[in-house]
Wavefront OBJ file of the C-alpha trace (Angstrom):
o trace
v 144.019 -3.765 108.687
v 144.143 -4.038 112.283
v 142.969 -1.162 114.070
v 143.053 -1.076 117.811
v 140.548 1.461 119.751
v 143.011 3.353 122.709
v 141.087 3.991 125.594
v 143.453 7.034 126.837
v 142.511 9.058 123.460
v 138.799 8.623 123.264
v 138.254 5.997 121.322
v 140.648 7.147 118.214
v 141.576 4.194 116.256
v 145.410 3.811 116.294
v 147.172 1.714 113.857
v 149.181 -1.260 115.111
v 151.843 -1.806 112.564
v 154.608 0.174 111.126
v 153.285 -0.332 107.266
v 150.076 1.099 108.829
v 151.810 4.133 110.486
v 153.884 4.744 107.302
v 150.270 5.012 105.282
v 148.750 7.586 107.546
v 152.171 9.454 107.610
v 152.037 9.698 103.718
v 148.083 10.485 104.066
v 149.071 13.499 106.378
v 151.904 14.905 104.475
v 148.878 15.239 101.684
v 147.526 17.874 104.076
v 150.870 19.720 104.727
v 153.031 22.261 102.265
v 152.109 24.900 99.931
v 150.050 22.900 97.629
v 148.405 20.791 100.425
v 145.297 18.967 99.518
v 143.330 21.741 101.160
v 144.438 23.999 99.130
v 144.140 22.900 95.996
v 140.448 21.833 97.301
v 139.759 25.662 98.542
v 141.374 27.039 94.746
v 138.810 24.607 92.895
v 136.206 25.518 94.725
v 136.917 29.410 94.093
v 137.269 28.793 90.823
v 133.695 27.128 90.629
v 132.546 30.147 92.555
v 133.967 32.573 90.078
v 132.376 30.729 86.992
v 129.052 30.637 88.519
v 129.126 33.857 89.577
v 130.392 34.809 85.861
v 127.592 32.531 84.796
v 124.610 34.180 86.566
v 125.838 37.592 85.948
v 126.156 37.323 82.278
v 123.483 39.782 81.631
v 125.573 42.407 82.584
v 129.123 41.000 81.853
v 128.471 40.242 77.950
v 127.638 43.991 77.050
v 130.717 45.128 79.061
v 132.806 42.630 77.052
v 131.445 43.217 73.734
v 131.868 47.157 74.685
v 135.801 46.209 75.654
v 135.847 44.188 72.412
v 134.497 47.346 70.199
v 136.915 49.547 71.995
v 140.076 47.429 71.038
v 138.518 47.123 67.485
v 137.708 50.719 66.790
v 140.250 52.604 68.947
v 142.710 52.569 65.962
v 140.622 53.989 63.442
v 140.076 56.923 65.743
v 143.437 57.416 66.779
v 143.799 57.690 62.804
v 141.091 60.130 62.670
v 142.636 62.372 65.459
v 145.886 62.610 63.606
v 143.805 64.090 61.019
v 143.008 66.843 63.721
v 139.527 65.514 63.891
v 138.040 65.239 67.616
v 137.644 61.995 69.285
v 134.271 62.589 70.009
v 133.375 62.800 66.332
v 135.709 60.426 65.338
v 134.120 57.886 67.342
v 130.590 59.082 66.090
v 131.971 58.879 62.580
v 133.325 55.142 63.139
v 130.409 54.086 64.688
v 128.078 56.024 62.074
v 129.979 54.096 59.181
v 129.977 51.078 60.866
v 126.023 50.983 60.901
v 125.583 52.331 57.651
v 128.300 49.515 56.207
v 125.960 46.726 58.510
v 122.380 48.316 56.574
v 124.047 48.217 53.428
v 124.928 44.424 53.492
v 121.706 43.912 54.847
v 119.976 45.521 51.710
v 122.453 43.701 49.286
v 121.927 40.220 51.180
v 117.880 40.530 51.166
v 117.438 39.875 47.897
v 119.304 36.377 47.878
v 118.105 35.474 51.328
v 114.435 36.094 49.987
v 115.243 33.999 47.116
v 116.679 31.018 49.109
v 113.531 31.567 51.123
v 111.277 30.613 48.302
v 113.355 27.733 47.282
v 112.900 26.370 51.168
v 109.804 23.978 50.718
v 111.108 22.309 47.262
v 114.423 22.051 49.070
v 112.632 20.066 52.040
v 111.063 17.944 49.741
v 114.583 17.139 48.266
v 115.857 16.431 51.624
v 112.406 14.131 52.782
v 113.293 12.118 49.431
v 116.747 11.336 50.117
v 116.070 10.501 53.759
v 113.175 8.254 52.683
v 115.836 5.005 52.657
v 117.082 5.420 56.020
v 113.850 6.302 57.372
v 112.565 2.724 55.908
v 115.826 0.972 57.442
v 115.202 2.707 60.729
v 111.456 1.511 60.863
v 112.617 -1.929 60.113
v 114.464 -1.852 63.496
v 112.949 -3.528 66.473
v 111.469 -0.792 69.294
v 112.148 -1.447 73.061
v 110.970 0.664 76.099
v 113.189 1.611 78.734
v 114.051 -1.132 81.102
v 113.000 -4.337 78.264
v 115.701 -6.788 77.189
v 116.030 -6.797 73.602
v 113.788 -9.358 71.374
l 1 2 3 4 5 6 7 8 9 10 11 12 13 14 15 16 17 18 19 20 21 22 23 24 25 26 27 28 29 30 31 32 33 34 35 36 37 38 39 40 41 42 43 44 45 46 47 48 49 50 51 52 53 54 55 56 57 58 59 60 61 62 63 64 65 66 67 68 69 70 71 72 73 74 75 76 77 78 79 80 81 82 83 84 85 86 87 88 89 90 91 92 93 94 95 96 97 98 99 100 101 102 103 104 105 106 107 108 109 110 111 112 113 114 115 116 117 118 119 120 121 122 123 124 125 126 127 128 129 130 131 132 133 134 135 136 137 138 139 140 141 142 143 144 145 146 147 148 149 150 151 152
């Protein structure tokens, strides 16, 4: 590409051929219009800034999002109780109380099988180690190499 320096424009490089001018015109068109390169770049930076802000504020946003989800899940039950002339505050307390009792009951029912499973963990681990022994033997026969060294 032949580029000459124009003295009148303080060292600005000016293309000499028509095809070079067309290439520069194509590049200049990227910066114009409603979806110019600047607009796309700024939008991308804005989206990244939003994600970064949400990531840093996750300690605040997580409880808020959980509250919104629980509101969407439990509001129909509170409205149903409201139809039976139970006040909203009492209906919400009943729904939350029934939910907590259900979780407690489920934890109590699962505690027995979980305790049995915990007792079997050592023998299950031994079975897994016995089954993985042939794979370990194969891997131990493979040559080892330090980073940066060629294979032997």
